[in-house]
C-alpha positions in Angstrom: 131.1 119.3 31.0 128.3 118.6 33.5 124.8 119.5 32.4 121.2 118.8 33.4 120.7 117.9 29.7 123.3 115.2 29.4 124.1 114.2 25.8 123.1 110.8 24.6 126.0 108.5 23.7 124.3 105.8 21.7 120.8 106.9 20.6 117.4 105.5 21.5 117.5 101.9 20.2 114.9 100.2 22.4 112.9 99.0 19.4 115.9 97.2 17.9 115.4 94.5 20.6 111.9 93.9 19.3 112.7 94.0 15.6 115.6 91.7 14.9 116.1 93.0 11.4 117.1 96.4 12.7 120.1 95.1 14.6 122.7 96.0 12.0 121.2 99.4 11.5 121.2 100.1 15.2 124.8 99.2 15.5 125.7 101.7 12.8 124.2 104.6 14.8 126.4 104.1 17.9 129.2 106.5 18.2 132.7 105.2 17.5 134.4 103.7 20.6 136.7 106.1 22.3 140.3 105.2 21.4 143.2 106.3 23.6 140.8 108.7 25.4 139.9 110.6 22.2 136.3 111.0 21.3 135.8 111.8 17.6 134.1 115.1 17.2 132.3 114.2 13.9 129.3 112.0 13.1 130.0 109.1 10.8 130.4 110.1 7.2 128.2 107.3 6.1 125.2 108.6 8.0 122.7 109.8 5.3 121.3 112.4 7.6 124.6 114.1 7.7 125.1 114.4 4.0 126.1 118.0 3.9 129.8 118.7 3.8 131.0 119.2 7.4 133.0 122.3 8.3 136.7 121.8 8.4 136.9 122.2 12.1 134.6 119.3 12.6 136.5 117.1 10.1 139.8 117.3 12.0 140.8 113.9 13.3 143.5 113.0 15.8 146.7 113.9 14.2 150.1 114.0 15.8 151.3 113.8 19.4 149.1 116.6 20.6 146.1 114.4 20.2 147.6 111.2 21.6 147.1 112.4 25.1 143.4 112.0 24.8 142.7 115.7 23.9 140.9 117.4 26.8 139.1 114.9 28.9 136.9 115.8 31.9 139.0 117.1 34.8 140.3 114.5 37.2 139.4 115.5 40.8 142.2 113.4 42.1 144.8 115.2 40.0 146.7 118.2 41.2 148.5 121.0 39.4 151.2 123.0 41.1 151.6 125.5 38.2 149.2 127.5 36.3 149.8 130.1 33.6 147.3 132.4 32.0 147.1 134.9 29.1 144.3 137.3 28.3 143.7 138.7 24.9 141.4 141.7 24.3 140.5 143.2 21.0 137.9 145.6 19.8 136.7 146.0 16.2 134.2 148.3 14.4 131.0 146.3 13.8 129.9 148.1 10.6 126.7 147.4 8.8 126.0 143.7 9.1 129.7 142.8 9.5 129.7 138.9 10.0 131.6 137.3 12.8 133.0 133.8 12.8 134.4 132.0 15.9 136.2 128.7 15.6 137.5 127.1 18.7 137.7 124.0 21.0 138.4 123.1 24.6 136.6 125.9 26.3 133.4 128.0 26.4 132.1 130.7 24.1 129.8 133.3 25.6 128.2 135.9 23.3 126.6 139.0 24.7 124.7 141.7 22.9 125.0 145.4 23.4 124.1 148.7 21.7 127.6 149.8 20.8 128.7 149.7 17.1 131.6 147.5 18.1 132.6 143.9 18.4 134.7 143.2 21.4 136.5 139.9 22.2 138.1 138.8 25.4 139.9 135.5 25.3 141.2 133.9 28.5 143.7 131.1 28.1 144.6 128.9 31.0 147.4 126.2 31.0 148.1 123.9 33.9 151.0 121.5 34.7 153.1 120.2 37.6 155.9 122.7 36.8 156.0 126.4 35.7 158.1 125.6 32.6 155.6 123.0 31.4 152.7 125.3 32.0 154.4 128.1 30.1 155.2 125.7 27.1 151.5 124.7 27.0 150.5 128.3 27.1 152.9 129.2 24.2 151.5 126.5 22.0 148.0 128.1 22.1 147.4 131.0 19.7 144.3 133.0 18.9 144.0 134.4 15.4 141.8 137.5 14.9 141.7 138.8 11.3 139.7 139.6 8.2 139.8 136.5 6.0 141.1 137.0 2.5 138.3 137.3 0.0 135.7 138.1 2.6 135.5 141.8 2.7 134.3 143.1 6.1 134.2 139.7 7.7 135.9 139.0 11.0 137.4 135.7 12.1 138.4 134.6 15.6 140.1 131.2 15.6 142.0 129.0 18.1 145.2 127.5 16.8 146.9 124.7 18.7 150.6 123.9 18.1 152.3 120.6 18.8 152.0 119.6 22.4 155.3 119.0 24.2 155.6 115.3 24.8 156.5 115.8 28.5 153.2 117.7 29.0 150.9 114.8 28.0 148.2 114.2 30.6 144.9 112.5 31.1 143.6 115.6 32.9 142.3 118.8 31.5 145.5 120.8 31.2 144.3 123.9 29.2 141.2 125.8 28.2 140.4 128.7 25.9 137.4 130.7 26.9 135.9 133.4 24.6 133.6 136.2 25.8 132.3 138.4 23.0 130.1 141.5 22.9 128.5 142.5 19.6 125.4 144.2 18.2 122.4 141.8 18.1 122.1 142.3 14.3 125.6 140.8 13.7 125.5 137.7 11.5 127.2 135.1 13.8 128.9 131.8 13.1 130.3 129.7 15.9 132.1 126.3 15.8 133.0 124.8 19.2 134.2 121.3 20.1 134.5 120.0 23.7 133.0 123.2 25.2 129.8 125.1 25.8 128.2 127.9 23.8 125.8 130.4 25.3 124.1 133.4 23.6 122.9 135.6 26.5 120.8 138.0 24.3 118.4 137.8 21.4 119.8 137.9 17.9 118.2 139.6 14.8 121.1 138.6 12.5 121.5 135.1 11.1 123.0 132.6 13.5 125.0 129.5 12.4 125.9 127.5 15.5 127.6 124.1 15.7 128.6 122.3 19.0 130.4 119.0 19.4 130.5 117.5 22.9 129.1 120.5 24.6 125.9 122.4 25.5 124.2 125.2 23.6 121.9 127.9 25.1 120.6 130.8 23.2 118.2 133.8 23.4 115.6 134.3 20.7 116.9 133.6 17.2 114.9 136.3 15.2 117.2 136.3 12.1 115.7 135.1 8.8 118.1 132.2 8.5 119.4 130.2 11.4 121.3 126.9 11.6 122.0 124.6 14.6 124.1 121.5 14.5 124.6 119.3 17.5 126.8 116.2 17.9 126.8 114.5 21.3 125.5 117.6 22.9 122.5 119.3 24.4 120.7 122.5 23.4 117.9 124.7 24.7 116.4 127.3 22.3 113.6 129.6 23.4 112.5 130.7 19.9 113.6 130.5 16.3 112.0 132.4 13.5 113.5 130.0 11.0 115.9 127.2 11.7 117.6 124.3 10.1 118.5 121.8 12.9 120.7 118.7 12.7 121.0 116.7 15.9 123.2 113.6 16.2 123.1 111.6 19.5 122.0 114.7 21.4 119.1 116.3 23.3 117.3 119.4 22.1 114.5 121.5 23.4 112.9 124.2 21.2 110.2 126.2 22.9 108.7 127.9 19.9 109.4 128.4 16.2 107.9 129.6 12.9 109.6 127.4 10.3 111.9 124.5 11.2 113.7 121.8 9.2 114.9 119.0 11.5 117.2 116.1 10.8 117.6 113.8 13.7 119.8 110.8 14.2 119.6 109.1 17.6 118.6 112.2 19.5 115.8 113.1 21.9 113.8 116.0 20.6 111.3 118.1 22.5 109.5 121.0 20.8 106.7 123.3 21.8 104.6 125.3 19.3 105.8 125.2 15.7 104.0 126.7 12.7 105.7 124.6 10.0 108.0 121.6 10.6 109.7 119.3 8.2 111.3 116.4 10.0 113.4 113.4 9.1 114.2 111.3 12.2 115.5 107.9 13.0 116.1 106.5 16.5 115.7 108.9 19.4 112.2 109.9 20.7 110.5 113.0 19.3 107.8 114.9 21.4 106.1 117.8 19.8 103.6 120.3 21.2 101.2 122.1 18.8 102.3 121.8 15.1 100.2 123.4 12.5 101.9 121.9 9.4 104.0 118.7 9.8 105.6 116.6 7.1 108.5 114.1 6.8 109.5 110.7 8.1 110.3 108.9 11.3 111.6 105.4 12.2 112.8 103.2 15.0 111.5 105.4 17.8 108.5 106.9 19.5 106.9 110.0 18.0 104.2 112.1 19.6 102.3 115.3 18.7 100.1 117.0 21.2 98.0 118.7 18.6 98.0 118.8 14.8 96.6 122.2 13.8 96.1 121.9 10.1 97.8 119.1 8.3 100.1 116.1 8.8 101.9 114.1 6.1 104.3 111.5 7.5 106.0 108.2 6.6 106.3 106.0 9.7 108.5 102.9 9.9 109.1 100.6 12.9 107.6 103.0 15.5 106.3 101.3 18.6 104.1 104.4 19.1 103.2 107.2 16.7 100.6 109.2 18.5 98.5 112.3 17.7 96.8 113.3 21.0 94.3 115.7 19.4 93.7 117.8 16.3 92.5 121.3 15.6 88.8 121.6 15.1 89.3 122.6 11.5 92.2 120.4 10.6 92.5 119.8 6.8 94.3 116.6 6.2 96.2 113.7 7.9 98.1 111.4 5.6 100.2 108.6 7.0 102.2 105.8 5.3 103.1 103.3 7.9 104.9 100.0 8.3 105.5 97.8 11.3 104.2 100.5 13.6 101.5 101.3 16.1 99.5 104.4 15.0 97.3 106.1 17.5 95.0 109.0 16.3 92.9 110.9 18.9 90.3 113.5 17.9 88.2 116.0 19.8 84.6 115.1 20.6 83.1 117.4 18.0 85.5 116.2 15.2 84.0 115.2 11.9 86.0 114.1 8.8 86.1 111.6 6.0 88.6 108.8 6.1 90.2 106.2 3.8 92.1 103.4 5.5 94.1 100.7 3.7 95.7 98.1 6.0 97.7 95.1 4.9 98.4 92.4 7.5 97.4 94.7 10.3 94.5 95.9 12.5 92.1 98.9 12.2 90.4 99.8 15.5 87.6 102.4 15.7 84.3 102.8 17.5 81.7 101.8 14.8 79.1 103.9 16.7 81.0 107.0 15.6 81.5 105.9 12.0 79.4 105.8 8.9 81.0 103.3 6.6 80.5 103.9 3.0 82.7 101.2 1.6 84.4 98.2 3.3 86.4 95.2 2.1 87.9 92.6 4.5 90.1 89.6 3.9 92.6 87.7 6.0 95.4 90.0 4.9 93.7 93.2 3.8 91.3 95.8 5.3 90.0 98.7 3.2 87.5 101.1 4.7 86.1 104.5 3.6 83.5 106.6 5.3 82.6 109.5 7.7 83.9 109.8 11.2 81.7 111.8 13.5 79.1 114.3 12.3 79.4 115.7 8.8 80.6 119.3 8.8 78.6 122.2 7.3 81.7 123.3 5.3 84.2 120.9 3.8 85.8 119.0 6.6 89.1 117.3 7.1 90.3 114.1 5.5 92.3 111.2 7.0 94.1 108.9 4.7 96.1 105.9 6.1 98.1 103.3 4.3 99.7 100.8 6.6 101.5 97.4 6.5 101.9 95.1 9.5 100.7 97.9 11.7 97.9 98.7 14.2 95.8 101.8 13.4 93.3 103.2 15.9 90.9 106.2 15.9 89.9 107.4 19.4 88.1 110.3 21.0 
């Protein structure tokens, strides 16, 4: 896969070089080394940000001779195939009222289109390549596509790629087969997609729930307007224009979300870029996070840079080992900023007309603010402790905001 958004392969660990005690932790976040050309599709089980049970497709490990050839590596431009066999499967099903669709596959792309028909149509193109017709045919025969209604799931529809045992004489270091799905469905269809070593694209907007997981591939969607959406990335890249509600897990990946209402983000070693979000709960370690306007933000971050263009209403975060945690500005009527920091640099910027009360407690650190803008009501200083309470800027006619900072071995600065 070639993409403008190339997946990260070992997280953002720049701070580890500055903080010696984080070395062992940094080492734990690096993806396992590729053995025999096989890249494991799952994040480490010990990673506490991946504590939910993984789907079975993502738990499959190399097993048997069909995996010993290195799975499906990137195509080798120097390699040549003299034989190619293809098979096309087309099926159409009644969509019904809210009939859910699940697609489980690997080694190919999944493209989902929306239409106004009350039908779900699937077109699967399978390609097998080898240096002889017989080998290509044997490869083609080992690939099956299951389309059925799973037992115990009335009305549900499952489309699943099944790979048999690869003939030993067909082993190759080149990409020798691919399974590409193209699907048409109503936009209200609840959709679940699991794809490893391939891209997923949703060309239209969805109003049904979407549950999307991509390992070693890219994800692009339309608007996710369903009430419950889930996105999981492992060594991948994603671009999402809008999510009404989303739970996002990103592991050694890149993600761009333009706009959202409610988001829960768990990030491990990924670079995250978000635009405007109404409510965001985040737990992030390693990998840089850049946010636009967030009205309500809570959670934790560590071992990386974290920036927010604008805090609209309130911020409540735990910050550990961050070389730069920055709020570039706040809404005029923000209510509260509460930070618990350690071994970090905290930069808070406010508009010129901002006025709020503050309470800062700093142990073995520095507190930097322009005393001309501050009315100090209480202050205590010692070689290891600074405590300060007061008013920043002009007092507001109505109850203004409050900034509460507790920090250890950190630098805290207030700026306009």
